[in-house]
PDB file of N, CA, C and O in Angstrom:
ATOM      1  N   MET A   1     -15.421 -27.952 -34.127  1.00  0.00           N
ATOM      2  CA  MET A   1     -14.370 -28.385 -33.119  1.00  0.00           C
ATOM      3  C   MET A   1     -13.634 -27.143 -32.922  1.00  0.00           C
ATOM      4  O   MET A   1     -13.501 -26.657 -31.799  1.00  0.00           O
ATOM      5  N   GLY A   2     -13.107 -26.563 -34.073  1.00  0.00           N
ATOM      6  CA  GLY A   2     -12.234 -25.453 -33.930  1.00  0.00           C
ATOM      7  C   GLY A   2     -12.686 -24.244 -33.465  1.00  0.00           C
ATOM      8  O   GLY A   2     -11.865 -23.550 -32.864  1.00  0.00           O
ATOM      9  N   PHE A   3     -13.937 -23.782 -33.623  1.00  0.00           N
ATOM     10  CA  PHE A   3     -14.672 -22.923 -32.929  1.00  0.00           C
ATOM     11  C   PHE A   3     -14.612 -22.988 -31.562  1.00  0.00           C
ATOM     12  O   PHE A   3     -14.336 -21.967 -30.932  1.00  0.00           O
ATOM     13  N   VAL A   4     -14.852 -24.150 -30.938  1.00  0.00           N
ATOM     14  CA  VAL A   4     -14.916 -24.528 -29.667  1.00  0.00           C
ATOM     15  C   VAL A   4     -13.529 -24.211 -28.880  1.00  0.00           C
ATOM     16  O   VAL A   4     -13.492 -23.655 -27.783  1.00  0.00           O
ATOM     17  N   VAL A   5     -12.385 -24.655 -29.617  1.00  0.00           N
ATOM     18  CA  VAL A   5     -11.229 -24.624 -29.150  1.00  0.00           C
ATOM     19  C   VAL A   5     -10.733 -23.029 -29.004  1.00  0.00           C
ATOM     20  O   VAL A   5     -10.124 -22.537 -28.054  1.00  0.00           O
ATOM     21  N   GLY A   6     -11.174 -22.379 -30.223  1.00  0.00           N
ATOM     22  CA  GLY A   6     -10.965 -20.863 -30.275  1.00  0.00           C
ATOM     23  C   GLY A   6     -11.517 -20.029 -29.169  1.00  0.00           C
ATOM     24  O   GLY A   6     -10.923 -19.141 -28.559  1.00  0.00           O
ATOM     25  N   VAL A   7     -12.811 -20.470 -28.992  1.00  0.00           N
ATOM     26  CA  VAL A   7     -13.539 -19.652 -27.946  1.00  0.00           C
ATOM     27  C   VAL A   7     -12.986 -20.250 -26.557  1.00  0.00           C
ATOM     28  O   VAL A   7     -13.040 -19.422 -25.648  1.00  0.00           O
ATOM     29  N   SER A   8     -12.504 -21.415 -26.220  1.00  0.00           N
ATOM     30  CA  SER A   8     -11.837 -21.793 -24.999  1.00  0.00           C
ATOM     31  C   SER A   8     -10.684 -21.037 -24.847  1.00  0.00           C
ATOM     32  O   SER A   8     -10.463 -20.608 -23.715  1.00  0.00           O
ATOM     33  N   GLY A   9      -9.829 -20.756 -25.818  1.00  0.00           N
ATOM     34  CA  GLY A   9      -8.504 -19.937 -25.688  1.00  0.00           C
ATOM     35  C   GLY A   9      -8.920 -18.568 -25.395  1.00  0.00           C
ATOM     36  O   GLY A   9      -8.278 -17.951 -24.545  1.00  0.00           O
ATOM     37  N   VAL A  10      -9.853 -18.037 -25.951  1.00  0.00           N
ATOM     38  CA  VAL A  10     -10.038 -16.605 -25.767  1.00  0.00           C
ATOM     39  C   VAL A  10     -10.638 -16.409 -24.099  1.00  0.00           C
ATOM     40  O   VAL A  10     -10.417 -15.367 -23.482  1.00  0.00           O
ATOM     41  N   LEU A  11     -11.326 -17.431 -23.564  1.00  0.00           N
ATOM     42  CA  LEU A  11     -11.999 -17.428 -22.323  1.00  0.00           C
ATOM     43  C   LEU A  11     -10.513 -17.521 -21.329  1.00  0.00           C
ATOM     44  O   LEU A  11     -10.389 -16.782 -20.353  1.00  0.00           O
ATOM     45  N   ILE A  12      -9.688 -18.289 -21.633  1.00  0.00           N
ATOM     46  CA  ILE A  12      -8.486 -18.743 -20.723  1.00  0.00           C
ATOM     47  C   ILE A  12      -7.813 -17.335 -20.777  1.00  0.00           C
ATOM     48  O   ILE A  12      -7.586 -16.773 -19.705  1.00  0.00           O
ATOM     49  N   LEU A  13      -7.446 -16.663 -22.074  1.00  0.00           N
ATOM     50  CA  LEU A  13      -6.964 -15.407 -21.964  1.00  0.00           C
ATOM     51  C   LEU A  13      -7.419 -14.504 -21.157  1.00  0.00           C
ATOM     52  O   LEU A  13      -6.637 -13.926 -20.402  1.00  0.00           O
ATOM     53  N   SER A  14      -8.821 -14.203 -21.164  1.00  0.00           N
ATOM     54  CA  SER A  14      -9.570 -13.165 -20.531  1.00  0.00           C
ATOM     55  C   SER A  14      -9.502 -13.491 -19.009  1.00  0.00           C
ATOM     56  O   SER A  14      -9.325 -12.556 -18.228  1.00  0.00           O
ATOM     57  N   TYR A  15      -9.635 -14.790 -18.535  1.00  0.00           N
ATOM     58  CA  TYR A  15      -9.543 -15.107 -17.117  1.00  0.00           C
ATOM     59  C   TYR A  15      -8.063 -14.621 -16.668  1.00  0.00           C
ATOM     60  O   TYR A  15      -7.883 -13.698 -15.874  1.00  0.00           O
ATOM     61  N   ALA A  16      -7.058 -15.348 -17.265  1.00  0.00           N
ATOM     62  CA  ALA A  16      -5.916 -14.828 -17.019  1.00  0.00           C
ATOM     63  C   ALA A  16      -5.605 -13.325 -16.672  1.00  0.00           C
ATOM     64  O   ALA A  16      -5.047 -12.880 -15.669  1.00  0.00           O
ATOM     65  N   ALA A  17      -6.118 -12.651 -17.777  1.00  0.00           N
ATOM     66  CA  ALA A  17      -5.838 -11.164 -17.549  1.00  0.00           C
ATOM     67  C   ALA A  17      -6.649 -10.593 -16.520  1.00  0.00           C
ATOM     68  O   ALA A  17      -6.154  -9.713 -15.816  1.00  0.00           O
ATOM     69  N   TYR A  18      -7.947 -11.008 -16.312  1.00  0.00           N
ATOM     70  CA  TYR A  18      -8.834 -10.460 -15.252  1.00  0.00           C
ATOM     71  C   TYR A  18      -8.237 -10.991 -14.019  1.00  0.00           C
ATOM     72  O   TYR A  18      -8.352 -10.190 -13.092  1.00  0.00           O
ATOM     73  N   TRP A  19      -7.687 -11.993 -13.734  1.00  0.00           N
ATOM     74  CA  TRP A  19      -7.232 -12.665 -12.486  1.00  0.00           C
ATOM     75  C   TRP A  19      -5.872 -11.799 -12.111  1.00  0.00           C
ATOM     76  O   TRP A  19      -5.688 -11.323 -10.991  1.00  0.00           O
ATOM     77  N   THR A  20      -5.031 -11.680 -13.116  1.00  0.00           N
ATOM     78  CA  THR A  20      -3.826 -11.002 -12.732  1.00  0.00           C
ATOM     79  C   THR A  20      -4.151  -9.525 -12.381  1.00  0.00           C
ATOM     80  O   THR A  20      -3.545  -9.047 -11.421  1.00  0.00           O
ATOM     81  N   ILE A  21      -5.005  -8.778 -13.025  1.00  0.00           N
ATOM     82  CA  ILE A  21      -5.144  -7.237 -12.800  1.00  0.00           C
ATOM     83  C   ILE A  21      -5.994  -7.177 -11.428  1.00  0.00           C
ATOM     84  O   ILE A  21      -5.786  -6.270 -10.622  1.00  0.00           O
ATOM     85  N   GLY A  22      -6.946  -8.166 -11.199  1.00  0.00           N
ATOM     86  CA  GLY A  22      -7.668  -7.959 -10.135  1.00  0.00           C
ATOM     87  C   GLY A  22      -6.855  -8.463  -8.792  1.00  0.00           C
ATOM     88  O   GLY A  22      -6.762  -7.721  -7.814  1.00  0.00           O
ATOM     89  N   GLN A  23      -6.367  -9.573  -8.816  1.00  0.00           N
ATOM     90  CA  GLN A  23      -5.561 -10.002  -7.478  1.00  0.00           C
ATOM     91  C   GLN A  23      -4.567  -9.274  -7.292  1.00  0.00           C
ATOM     92  O   GLN A  23      -4.528  -8.719  -6.194  1.00  0.00           O
ATOM     93  N   TYR A  24      -3.552  -9.040  -8.155  1.00  0.00           N
ATOM     94  CA  TYR A  24      -2.189  -8.658  -7.953  1.00  0.00           C
ATOM     95  C   TYR A  24      -2.131  -7.210  -7.792  1.00  0.00           C
ATOM     96  O   TYR A  24      -1.233  -6.626  -7.187  1.00  0.00           O
ATOM     97  N   ARG A  25      -3.115  -6.666  -8.354  1.00  0.00           N
ATOM     98  CA  ARG A  25      -3.214  -5.061  -8.328  1.00  0.00           C
ATOM     99  C   ARG A  25      -3.324  -4.752  -6.917  1.00  0.00           C
ATOM    100  O   ARG A  25      -2.555  -3.989  -6.332  1.00  0.00           O
ATOM    101  N   GLY A  26      -4.365  -5.401  -6.349  1.00  0.00           N
ATOM    102  CA  GLY A  26      -4.752  -5.234  -4.746  1.00  0.00           C
ATOM    103  C   GLY A  26      -3.562  -5.496  -3.899  1.00  0.00           C
ATOM    104  O   GLY A  26      -3.190  -4.692  -3.044  1.00  0.00           O
ATOM    105  N   PHE A  27      -2.941  -6.670  -4.147  1.00  0.00           N
ATOM    106  CA  PHE A  27      -1.982  -7.372  -3.439  1.00  0.00           C
ATOM    107  C   PHE A  27      -0.684  -6.317  -3.299  1.00  0.00           C
ATOM    108  O   PHE A  27      -0.033  -6.163  -2.265  1.00  0.00           O
ATOM    109  N   TRP A  28      -0.470  -5.675  -4.480  1.00  0.00           N
ATOM    110  CA  TRP A  28       0.830  -4.786  -4.474  1.00  0.00           C
ATOM    111  C   TRP A  28       0.459  -3.388  -4.039  1.00  0.00           C
ATOM    112  O   TRP A  28       1.389  -2.611  -3.828  1.00  0.00           O
ATOM    113  N   GLU A  29      -0.707  -2.996  -3.889  1.00  0.00           N
ATOM    114  CA  GLU A  29      -0.979  -1.697  -3.385  1.00  0.00           C
ATOM    115  C   GLU A  29      -0.918  -1.864  -2.024  1.00  0.00           C
ATOM    116  O   GLU A  29      -0.426  -0.921  -1.403  1.00  0.00           O
ATOM    117  N   ILE A  30      -1.417  -3.144  -1.184  1.00  0.00           N
ATOM    118  CA  ILE A  30      -1.354  -3.339   0.112  1.00  0.00           C
ATOM    119  C   ILE A  30       0.002  -3.472   0.614  1.00  0.00           C
ATOM    120  O   ILE A  30       0.357  -2.799   1.582  1.00  0.00           O
ATOM    121  N   THR A  31       0.883  -4.382  -0.030  1.00  0.00           N
ATOM    122  CA  THR A  31       2.206  -4.450   0.460  1.00  0.00           C
ATOM    123  C   THR A  31       3.151  -3.559   0.014  1.00  0.00           C
ATOM    124  O   THR A  31       4.271  -3.603   0.524  1.00  0.00           O
ATOM    125  N   GLU A  32       2.858  -2.609  -1.009  1.00  0.00           N
ATOM    126  CA  GLU A  32       3.695  -1.552  -1.483  1.00  0.00           C
ATOM    127  C   GLU A  32       4.885  -2.130  -2.264  1.00  0.00           C
ATOM    128  O   GLU A  32       5.882  -1.427  -2.432  1.00  0.00           O
ATOM    129  N   GLU A  33       4.827  -3.323  -2.728  1.00  0.00           N
ATOM    130  CA  GLU A  33       6.084  -4.105  -3.453  1.00  0.00           C
ATOM    131  C   GLU A  33       6.236  -3.544  -4.867  1.00  0.00           C
ATOM    132  O   GLU A  33       5.267  -2.934  -5.318  1.00  0.00           O
ATOM    133  N   GLU A  34       7.229  -3.661  -5.555  1.00  0.00           N
ATOM    134  CA  GLU A  34       7.283  -3.243  -6.955  1.00  0.00           C
ATOM    135  C   GLU A  34       6.903  -4.528  -7.646  1.00  0.00           C
ATOM    136  O   GLU A  34       7.134  -5.635  -7.161  1.00  0.00           O
ATOM    137  N   PHE A  35       6.237  -4.298  -8.945  1.00  0.00           N
ATOM    138  CA  PHE A  35       5.801  -5.326  -9.568  1.00  0.00           C
ATOM    139  C   PHE A  35       7.031  -5.880 -10.530  1.00  0.00           C
ATOM    140  O   PHE A  35       7.599  -5.209 -11.392  1.00  0.00           O
ATOM    141  N   SER A  36       7.277  -7.095 -10.228  1.00  0.00           N
ATOM    142  CA  SER A  36       8.542  -7.478 -11.269  1.00  0.00           C
ATOM    143  C   SER A  36       8.266  -8.301 -12.394  1.00  0.00           C
ATOM    144  O   SER A  36       8.762  -8.005 -13.481  1.00  0.00           O
ATOM    145  N   ARG A  37       7.361  -9.536 -12.237  1.00  0.00           N
ATOM    146  CA  ARG A  37       6.932 -10.143 -13.110  1.00  0.00           C
ATOM    147  C   ARG A  37       5.674 -10.916 -12.634  1.00  0.00           C
ATOM    148  O   ARG A  37       5.437 -11.026 -11.431  1.00  0.00           O
ATOM    149  N   PRO A  38       4.808 -11.489 -13.655  1.00  0.00           N
ATOM    150  CA  PRO A  38       3.607 -12.119 -13.225  1.00  0.00           C
ATOM    151  C   PRO A  38       3.757 -13.616 -12.611  1.00  0.00           C
ATOM    152  O   PRO A  38       4.699 -14.277 -13.049  1.00  0.00           O
ATOM    153  N   PRO A  39       3.070 -14.100 -11.816  1.00  0.00           N
ATOM    154  CA  PRO A  39       3.119 -15.481 -11.359  1.00  0.00           C
ATOM    155  C   PRO A  39       3.232 -16.548 -12.446  1.00  0.00           C
ATOM    156  O   PRO A  39       2.703 -16.317 -13.533  1.00  0.00           O
ATOM    157  N   MET A  40       3.816 -17.585 -12.262  1.00  0.00           N
ATOM    158  CA  MET A  40       4.154 -18.822 -13.315  1.00  0.00           C
ATOM    159  C   MET A  40       2.597 -19.458 -13.644  1.00  0.00           C
ATOM    160  O   MET A  40       2.387 -20.026 -14.716  1.00  0.00           O
ATOM    161  N   ASN A  41       1.722 -19.330 -12.793  1.00  0.00           N
ATOM    162  CA  ASN A  41       0.606 -20.085 -13.123  1.00  0.00           C
ATOM    163  C   ASN A  41      -0.250 -19.116 -14.235  1.00  0.00           C
ATOM    164  O   ASN A  41      -0.937 -19.590 -15.140  1.00  0.00           O
ATOM    165  N   VAL A  42      -0.077 -17.752 -13.994  1.00  0.00           N
ATOM    166  CA  VAL A  42      -0.584 -17.010 -15.031  1.00  0.00           C
ATOM    167  C   VAL A  42      -0.075 -16.951 -16.286  1.00  0.00           C
ATOM    168  O   VAL A  42      -0.777 -16.783 -17.283  1.00  0.00           O
ATOM    169  N   VAL A  43       1.362 -17.107 -16.302  1.00  0.00           N
ATOM    170  CA  VAL A  43       2.025 -17.186 -17.760  1.00  0.00           C
ATOM    171  C   VAL A  43       1.677 -18.508 -18.215  1.00  0.00           C
ATOM    172  O   VAL A  43       1.397 -18.555 -19.413  1.00  0.00           O
ATOM    173  N   LEU A  44       1.624 -19.530 -17.619  1.00  0.00           N
ATOM    174  CA  LEU A  44       1.298 -20.765 -17.990  1.00  0.00           C
ATOM    175  C   LEU A  44      -0.335 -20.872 -18.817  1.00  0.00           C
ATOM    176  O   LEU A  44      -0.695 -21.565 -19.769  1.00  0.00           O
ATOM    177  N   GLU A  45      -1.013 -19.948 -18.045  1.00  0.00           N
ATOM    178  CA  GLU A  45      -2.381 -19.888 -18.732  1.00  0.00           C
ATOM    179  C   GLU A  45      -2.476 -19.098 -19.932  1.00  0.00           C
ATOM    180  O   GLU A  45      -3.237 -19.399 -20.852  1.00  0.00           O
ATOM    181  N   LEU A  46      -1.558 -17.882 -19.942  1.00  0.00           N
ATOM    182  CA  LEU A  46      -1.346 -17.271 -21.116  1.00  0.00           C
ATOM    183  C   LEU A  46      -1.076 -17.975 -22.260  1.00  0.00           C
ATOM    184  O   LEU A  46      -1.730 -17.806 -23.290  1.00  0.00           O
ATOM    185  N   ILE A  47       0.064 -18.949 -22.142  1.00  0.00           N
ATOM    186  CA  ILE A  47       0.585 -19.788 -23.115  1.00  0.00           C
ATOM    187  C   ILE A  47      -0.440 -20.686 -23.699  1.00  0.00           C
ATOM    188  O   ILE A  47      -0.653 -20.815 -24.905  1.00  0.00           O
ATOM    189  N   ILE A  48      -1.064 -21.303 -22.720  1.00  0.00           N
ATOM    190  CA  ILE A  48      -2.145 -22.403 -23.180  1.00  0.00           C
ATOM    191  C   ILE A  48      -3.155 -21.877 -23.762  1.00  0.00           C
ATOM    192  O   ILE A  48      -3.765 -22.506 -24.626  1.00  0.00           O
ATOM    193  N   GLY A  49      -3.556 -20.460 -23.341  1.00  0.00           N
ATOM    194  CA  GLY A  49      -4.744 -19.636 -24.018  1.00  0.00           C
ATOM    195  C   GLY A  49      -4.310 -19.236 -25.437  1.00  0.00           C
ATOM    196  O   GLY A  49      -5.072 -19.371 -26.395  1.00  0.00           O
ATOM    197  N   LEU A  50      -3.075 -18.743 -25.548  1.00  0.00           N
ATOM    198  CA  LEU A  50      -2.513 -18.247 -26.989  1.00  0.00           C
ATOM    199  C   LEU A  50      -2.508 -19.561 -27.769  1.00  0.00           C
ATOM    200  O   LEU A  50      -3.148 -19.526 -28.821  1.00  0.00           O
ATOM    201  N   ALA A  51      -1.976 -20.586 -27.492  1.00  0.00           N
ATOM    202  CA  ALA A  51      -1.920 -21.792 -28.241  1.00  0.00           C
ATOM    203  C   ALA A  51      -3.279 -22.207 -28.628  1.00  0.00           C
ATOM    204  O   ALA A  51      -3.442 -22.534 -29.803  1.00  0.00           O
ATOM    205  N   LEU A  52      -4.399 -22.249 -27.719  1.00  0.00           N
ATOM    206  CA  LEU A  52      -5.837 -22.522 -28.235  1.00  0.00           C
ATOM    207  C   LEU A  52      -6.384 -21.720 -29.168  1.00  0.00           C
ATOM    208  O   LEU A  52      -7.212 -22.109 -29.992  1.00  0.00           O
ATOM    209  N   CYS A  53      -5.909 -20.459 -29.075  1.00  0.00           N
ATOM    210  CA  CYS A  53      -6.495 -19.267 -29.925  1.00  0.00           C
ATOM    211  C   CYS A  53      -5.921 -19.489 -31.306  1.00  0.00           C
ATOM    212  O   CYS A  53      -6.627 -19.196 -32.271  1.00  0.00           O
ATOM    213  N   MET A  54      -4.639 -20.006 -31.504  1.00  0.00           N
ATOM    214  CA  MET A  54      -3.905 -20.032 -32.732  1.00  0.00           C
ATOM    215  C   MET A  54      -4.082 -21.325 -33.517  1.00  0.00           C
ATOM    216  O   MET A  54      -3.641 -21.501 -34.652  1.00  0.00           O
ATOM    217  N   TRP A  55      -4.838 -22.299 -32.731  1.00  0.00           N
ATOM    218  CA  TRP A  55      -4.968 -23.771 -33.372  1.00  0.00           C
ATOM    219  C   TRP A  55      -5.993 -23.517 -34.360  1.00  0.00           C
ATOM    220  O   TRP A  55      -5.624 -23.811 -35.497  1.00  0.00           O
ATOM    221  N   PRO A  56      -7.012 -23.120 -34.284  1.00  0.00           N
ATOM    222  CA  PRO A  56      -8.177 -23.005 -35.279  1.00  0.00           C
ATOM    223  C   PRO A  56      -7.892 -22.432 -36.527  1.00  0.00           C
ATOM    224  O   PRO A  56      -8.219 -23.036 -37.549  1.00  0.00           O
ATOM    225  N   PRO A  57      -7.295 -21.287 -36.584  1.00  0.00           N
ATOM    226  CA  PRO A  57      -6.812 -20.733 -37.749  1.00  0.00           C
ATOM    227  C   PRO A  57      -5.695 -21.317 -38.551  1.00  0.00           C
ATOM    228  O   PRO A  57      -5.587 -21.106 -39.759  1.00  0.00           O
ATOM    229  N   LEU A  58      -4.871 -22.049 -37.870  1.00  0.00           N
ATOM    230  CA  LEU A  58      -3.644 -22.842 -38.323  1.00  0.00           C
ATOM    231  C   LEU A  58      -4.202 -24.112 -38.876  1.00  0.00           C
ATOM    232  O   LEU A  58      -3.657 -24.541 -39.894  1.00  0.00           O
ATOM    233  N   THR A  59      -5.113 -24.722 -38.413  1.00  0.00           N
ATOM    234  CA  THR A  59      -5.746 -25.961 -38.959  1.00  0.00           C
ATOM    235  C   THR A  59      -6.625 -25.571 -40.209  1.00  0.00           C
ATOM    236  O   THR A  59      -6.693 -26.326 -41.179  1.00  0.00           O
ATOM    237  N   PHE A  60      -7.206 -24.527 -40.163  1.00  0.00           N
ATOM    238  CA  PHE A  60      -7.912 -23.978 -41.397  1.00  0.00           C
ATOM    239  C   PHE A  60      -7.058 -24.053 -42.521  1.00  0.00           C
ATOM    240  O   PHE A  60      -7.269 -24.727 -43.529  1.00  0.00           O
ATOM    241  N   LEU A  61      -5.849 -23.152 -42.244  1.00  0.00           N
ATOM    242  CA  LEU A  61      -4.865 -22.801 -43.161  1.00  0.00           C
ATOM    243  C   LEU A  61      -4.422 -24.089 -43.824  1.00  0.00           C
ATOM    244  O   LEU A  61      -4.413 -24.211 -45.049  1.00  0.00           O
ATOM    245  N   VAL A  62      -4.019 -25.141 -42.905  1.00  0.00           N
ATOM    246  CA  VAL A  62      -3.422 -26.167 -43.504  1.00  0.00           C
ATOM    247  C   VAL A  62      -4.322 -27.097 -44.269  1.00  0.00           C
ATOM    248  O   VAL A  62      -3.862 -27.899 -45.081  1.00  0.00           O
ATOM    249  N   LYS A  63      -5.541 -26.996 -44.022  1.00  0.00           N
ATOM    250  CA  LYS A  63      -6.538 -27.792 -44.969  1.00  0.00           C
ATOM    251  C   LYS A  63      -6.680 -26.913 -46.042  1.00  0.00           C
ATOM    252  O   LYS A  63      -6.950 -27.470 -47.106  1.00  0.00           O
ATOM    253  N   LEU A  64      -6.563 -25.574 -46.073  1.00  0.00           N
ATOM    254  CA  LEU A  64      -6.649 -24.830 -47.342  1.00  0.00           C
ATOM    255  C   LEU A  64      -5.598 -25.097 -48.378  1.00  0.00           C
ATOM    256  O   LEU A  64      -5.792 -25.289 -49.579  1.00  0.00           O
ATOM    257  N   LEU A  65      -4.374 -25.081 -47.691  1.00  0.00           N
ATOM    258  CA  LEU A  65      -2.987 -25.270 -48.553  1.00  0.00           C
ATOM    259  C   LEU A  65      -3.142 -26.684 -49.078  1.00  0.00           C
ATOM    260  O   LEU A  65      -2.882 -26.845 -50.271  1.00  0.00           O
ATOM    261  N   SER A  66      -3.500 -27.661 -48.412  1.00  0.00           N
ATOM    262  CA  SER A  66      -3.489 -29.073 -48.913  1.00  0.00           C
ATOM    263  C   SER A  66      -4.325 -29.435 -50.044  1.00  0.00           C
ATOM    264  O   SER A  66      -4.252 -30.521 -50.620  1.00  0.00           O
ATOM    265  N   ARG A  67      -5.214 -28.384 -50.380  1.00  0.00           N
ATOM    266  CA  ARG A  67      -6.044 -28.574 -51.637  1.00  0.00           C
ATOM    267  C   ARG A  67      -5.480 -28.356 -52.909  1.00  0.00           C
ATOM    268  O   ARG A  67      -6.161 -28.513 -53.922  1.00  0.00           O
TER     269      ARG A  67
END
C-alpha cells in the first residue's frame, strides 16, 4: 500500500511541474506579463503530492521505532 501511495505522490508532483512549465510558460510569453506566483490549483497539487511522497517513509519509520 505504501508503495502505491508513494508512486502516486511522485506522479502528482511530476504532473504539477509539467503542467506549470508547459501551460504558464507559453501563457506569459504571449501576454508578456511578469511571473508572480503559481496558480492555487498547482500549489494544492504540490502540497498533496508532497504529503503522499512523505507518507510511506514516515509510516515505515513509525513501525520501525515501535519495535
